[in-house]
N, C-alpha and C positions, 0 to 999 in steps of 0.2 A: 678481597680480590670477588667475581662477582656466578653474584648466584640465580636461583629459581626459584621463584612467585607461582607459587597455583595456585588457580583461583575458580573455584565452582561456582556456575548461578544457574540461578534461570536463561534457559534457552533463548527467549527474550531480548535478551539485557547485553545478548555475546556479541550482537556485532557495531552495537553503543559505547561498548568497552573498547572494541577492536580500534573503530573511530578515533575514540585518544589516547590511544599507547601509540599512536604514527606520531605525538603530541610529545612524544616524551625521546630525549635524547638520549646516545649506546643501547639502547636495545639490539641486546642482538640475536634474538633468534625468535620466534612465537611460531605454539604451538594448540590446535584447538583442536579439540579432543566432544563429538558433540553427542552428546543426555547419557555419555558412561561417566559422573554422574549421579549418586545412588540417593548420597543425605549426602545434605543436601540436593533435591534430583535437579539435573537437568548437564549442562557441561561444564568443562575441565579446560580455562585456558593460560597455558605456564609459559612468561615469560620468563627470556632468562637477560640479563640487564650486567650493568656492571653500579656495586656499589655506592657509584656518586650519582647515581640517577633512582635510586631505591627510596632516597628520600621525596623524588617528586612523581613515583608509582603512587610510595603509600596514603602522599595529598589526593591523587588522585583519586584511586578506591575511595578518601574518606570524601567524597565530594559524591561519588557516586553512591553514594553506602552502603558498600559492601564491607563493610567494615565493623557495619554496626546490624545491620540487616537481621532478619532469619532464616532466611532461605539464600545467603550465603555462605564461603568459611574459606579461610587463605590459610597458606604455605609454603611454610621455607623453606629452602638446601642451598647450599651450595657443591656442587659438581666439580671435583677432584682437577678436573682438567678441561677446557673449554680453545679444541680446534676453528677460526676459523678467519682467515686470511684479509677480507675488509674490515674484520674490528680490532685486527691485534693492537692497534693504537694502543688506542681505551682499554684495552687489557694490560698490555703491557702496564699500564700509567697508575692505574685502578691499585684504590688501596681498601684498608681492611675500617670497613661502615657499617652499626647494625641500626635498624629498626629500633622503636621502646618496645615494641612488644617482643621480641628478641630478648633486647636485655630486658627483657620480664622474666620470658622462659627458659635465660639460664641464670637471671640468680635466683630463681625455684627451685631447677636444676644444682646446681653446689651450694644452696643456705637453709631449704627446708630443713625441719629442723623433725628427720625420723628420726625410731629409736637408734637407730647404727648414728647416723649423726650426735646422738647428743653421748655418744655414749663416746664416737671419740673424745668430740670436746673434756670428758670428763680425763678418760686416759691422760688426754692433754693434760690437767689441772693437776695429774697425781704425777707424769713425769716432770711437766713445772716446778713440781713443788722438792720432789725428790733435787733436783738440777741444782736449785738454789739451798737449797739442807745441806749437798756436798756438797757448792762452790763450781759446781762444773755448768758451765757456761753453753757445752754445745749439746748438751743432755739439756738445758735451757730451751736450745734456738731450736730442736727437733721437734721439742712441745709446741712452739710454732708453727712449724711448719703442717704440724699433724693437725690443729685448728681451726678446722673451717670457722675462723670470727672475722674475717673482712665482710664479708660478704651479705649476712647479715642486716651489720648495720649499711653497711649501702642502700640498701636494696627500702632502708628506708628515704633516701635524699631521692631513688630515684623515683620514687610513688608521688613523694612531696611537689618535683620537678612537672614530669609527665599527666599527673593527674590518673593517676591511675590509683587502686586501693593494697599496689604493691607496698607500702609503709607500715600498711592493720599488721600485714603477716610481718614484715621485719618486723614491729616491735615485737611481738610476742615470738616469730624464732630468736631476736638476741635476746629473750631474755630467759627460753628456756635454756638454751648453750652457753650461756652463761651463769643459769645457776650449777647447769650439769660443771661444767667444769671448775668452780667454786668446792662443790659437792668430791668433787677429784679429786682436789686438791690438798679438801680435808682428811677422806682420806689416806692418801701421801702421808701426812704427814705422820696421822699417827701415829703410820706400822716403818718410819724412821724412827717416832719416838722408843719404837720398841727395842730400837737396835742403837741404845742414845744420841741421839742429834735430835734437835729443836732448835726455836729459831731461835736462840739466845748463844745452842750450843753447835754450829754446827761442823759436819766432817771439815777439816783443811786437805785442798787439793793444792793443783794450780797458782788459786789460791787461796787468801788464809782469813782465819780470823770469819768477819759479816760481811766478806768484799759486797758482795753479790748484794745478798738482802738493801745492805746502801746504796745501792749504785739506784736498787727500783724501789724504794722508797723516800729519793729524795724527788727532785722534779725540778729542774733550770729550763733559764730562758733555752740553753743552747736543743736541751733534750723535746722536748715541747715544737720545738724550730725543724728537728729531726722527724716527729710525729706528724707534724705539717706536711716536711717534705714528702716526704714517704705517701699519705694519705692521696696527698694532692696525682702522685706518680700511678697507685692504684685506681683511683676513680677514670685514667683515660685508659691504664688497662682494662678494662671490665666495657668502654664506651670499642673499641677499639678488638673485643671479642677477645681477650691474649688471659680470662680468666688463673690461668695456671700459676702464671706469673708473681701470681698477688701472693704464695706461700713467699716472696721477699719483698713483698710488704711487711706478710704479717713478723717478718723476723724484725723489721724498724722498729716497726710501733711496741708501746708498750699492754697491750690489750690484755698480752696470753700472762706474762708474771705480775700483771695488774691486779685482775681479777685472783690469783694465783695465791696471793696474800692473802684476801679475806678468808680464802678458806685455810689459811696456813693460821691467820690471827684466831679465828673460829676456831681448831681446835687445839690450840693450846692457847688455847684465854687469853691470848696477847688483844684488847676490842683496841686496845695502842696500831698496830699489826694492823690489823684490817683495815680498822676507818683514814688508814692512809691512803689501802689497796684499794679502794670504792672511795677517796675522792679521784686519786688518781686513775684509775677506770674510769670513772664521771665524766674527767678529763680529754680522756684516750679519746671517749664513744665521742663525747660534742666535737672535737677536730676529725673525727672521721665522718661528721655527718656532715661538717659544715666543710671542711676542701670536697667530699662528693657531690654538695649542691650544686658546690661552685662549679666544677666540672661539667655533670650533666647541665644546669644553668646554660654553661659555653654552648652545647654541642645546641640546647635551643633554640637555642638564641642566634648563631650563626648554619646549623646543620637542617633544622629539623623541625619545625612552629605549631604544628603538631602537638595534639596529648592523644594518649594512648588511649585506641582504642577495648581495652582488654580494663 
């Protein structure tokens, strides 16, 4: 859908920008406010245009050094609706598209491992451990939905393709998040041991024996194919700025159960279980990184050849 891009720049550069904006297709509206910007000082030019034309605008701002200069700033927003009869056709045919900077901001918002996010990861680990030790699949799925475990890994791929430092923060947040999850899984395993349920003697519910444990300790070609397909879907959802739907992607991936097995193995003295979980976790992370790298590379090749300014 269309969005509005606000550009604060020195007043003497406003005319040059306005002249260049006339060359961009599907610009819906342009507003100029002279001298209203305090930091940075100067004018504010607000451009409303379709998502389809956003890459052209960002490339123009790059050429004018407005994305890298110290005397300018740029922000984007999405209006709830736009009524413009001359532009009704491009508006109705528009689709969702994000710049590299918007994707970085989105992933920073969704994946930054603050204390609360790490707490969510730890809680998800504890819940997943309880679900596996009680053979309750729906509990494990709940843990997958709770844990913000996809976006930090995808952020690594984004940084590598867009040329920004997002990959560095992605590595740090991935480590912090999954260490918290492993710790939570260990705590959950200790708690269940007090109730008499261990990886060797899980509680039987609608699954019996070690059914769930056996499922996630196994690694088949079909399970890896599911993970690869889900990772591609997750990358597409991010490019389309629909990150809320990546919870469904997490259910198809084995990131959370694999990391949970590490904590379970460490807490119960089952080094074989911890090793199996670590191997599966590394494989899953590599799959997610490669598949999202593929999606972002396609975006850079087909849509946005520019590098990120962040």
